[in-house]
C-alpha positions in Angstrom: 1.4 4.0 19.2 3.4 7.1 19.1 3.6 7.0 14.8 -0.3 6.5 14.8 -0.5 9.3 17.0 1.8 11.5 14.3 -0.4 10.1 12.2 -3.6 11.7 13.4 -2.0 15.2 14.3 -0.4 14.8 10.5 -4.0 14.3 9.0 -5.5 17.0 10.9 -3.2 19.6 8.9 -4.5 21.6 6.0 -1.0 22.3 4.8 0.3 18.5 6.6 2.2 17.0 3.8 3.7 20.7 2.5 4.9 21.5 6.0 6.3 18.0 6.3 8.4 18.1 2.8 9.6 21.1 4.1 10.5 20.0 7.5 12.3 16.8 5.7 14.0 19.5 3.6 15.2 22.0 6.9 16.5 19.0 8.6 18.8 17.5 6.2 20.1 21.2 5.8 21.1 21.6 9.0 22.1 18.1 9.1 25.1 19.0 6.1 23.3 17.3 3.5 24.2 18.3 -0.4 21.5 20.2 -2.0 20.7 17.2 -4.0 20.1 15.4 -0.9 17.8 18.6 0.2 16.0 18.9 -2.8 15.4 14.7 -2.3 13.4 15.3 1.3 11.7 18.7 -0.3 10.4 16.4 -3.5 10.0 12.6 -1.5 6.1 12.9 -1.1 5.6 14.8 -4.3 3.3 12.0 -5.8 1.4 11.5 -2.2 -2.9 12.2 -3.4 -4.0 15.5 -2.3 -7.6 13.7 -0.9 -5.4 11.0 0.9 -7.2 10.3 4.2 -6.3 8.8 7.6 -7.4 5.5 7.3 -4.7 5.5 4.1 -1.9 6.6 6.1 -2.9 4.0 9.2 -3.2 1.3 7.0 0.2 1.8 4.8 1.9 2.1 7.8 0.0 -1.5 9.5 0.1 -3.5 6.5 3.0 -5.6 5.8 5.3 -5.1 2.7 3.8 -7.9 0.5 0.1 -6.7 0.9 1.0 -3.2 0.6 2.8 -3.8 -2.9 -0.5 -5.7 -3.9 -2.7 -3.2 -3.4 -0.4 -0.2 -4.5 -1.1 -1.3 -8.1 -4.5 1.0 -9.5 -5.4 4.3 -10.0 -7.3 4.3 -6.9 -6.1 6.8 -3.8 -4.9 4.1 -1.9 -2.9 2.5 -4.5 -1.9 5.9 -5.5 -0.3 6.8 -1.4 0.8 3.4 -1.4 2.8 3.9 -4.6 3.9 7.3 -4.1 7.7 7.1 -4.0 8.2 5.3 -7.9 5.1 7.7 -8.8 7.3 10.4 -7.1 10.6 9.7 -8.7 9.1 9.3 -12.1 7.7 13.1 -11.4 11.0 13.8 -10.3 12.4 13.1 -13.9 9.6 14.2 -15.5 10.9 17.3 -13.8 14.3 17.5 -14.8 15.9 16.2 -11.1 19.0 14.2 -11.2 19.0 10.3 -11.5 20.3 10.4 -7.5 17.0 12.5 -6.3 15.1 10.3 -8.5 16.7 7.2 -7.0 16.4 8.4 -3.2 12.9 8.9 -3.9 11.7 5.8 -5.6 13.6 4.5 -2.3 12.5 6.4 1.3 10.1 4.0 1.8 12.4 0.7 1.5 14.8 0.1 4.1 18.0 2.4 3.9 21.0 0.7 2.5 23.2 3.8 1.6 24.5 6.7 4.4 22.3 9.0 2.8 19.3 7.3 2.2 19.4 6.6 6.2 19.8 10.5 6.2 16.5 10.7 4.5 14.6 7.9 6.3 16.0 9.1 9.3 15.2 12.7 8.6 11.0 12.1 6.8 10.6 9.8 10.2 11.4 13.4 12.8 9.5 15.8 10.2 6.0 13.9 11.6 4.4 16.4 13.9 
């Protein structure tokens, strides 16, 4: 239930996604992350659609992983929201980010495997309002 309350507060903020990215990067920096990991934290939601609504966020959190993967196909806001990790990684690559940063962005909603993925995952969650 705490997650839904966080999403409610988050969705009411005009600059919610930008503040979240800044907080994620700041948490990583405070924990001693190197600059590439901090950059991944700052850019991890780069491709999240600006017109994302609360129901997109709630449904994306509650839906089973397999269903989210099927629904992530397409050009609508919900599909782009569900696919924002992959799309963000592609955009980061186009902007010249290192392959390490690209990989971290691409996997930021997957179960963490490495220590740095775990750090990003934890900072991402803690940076919610």
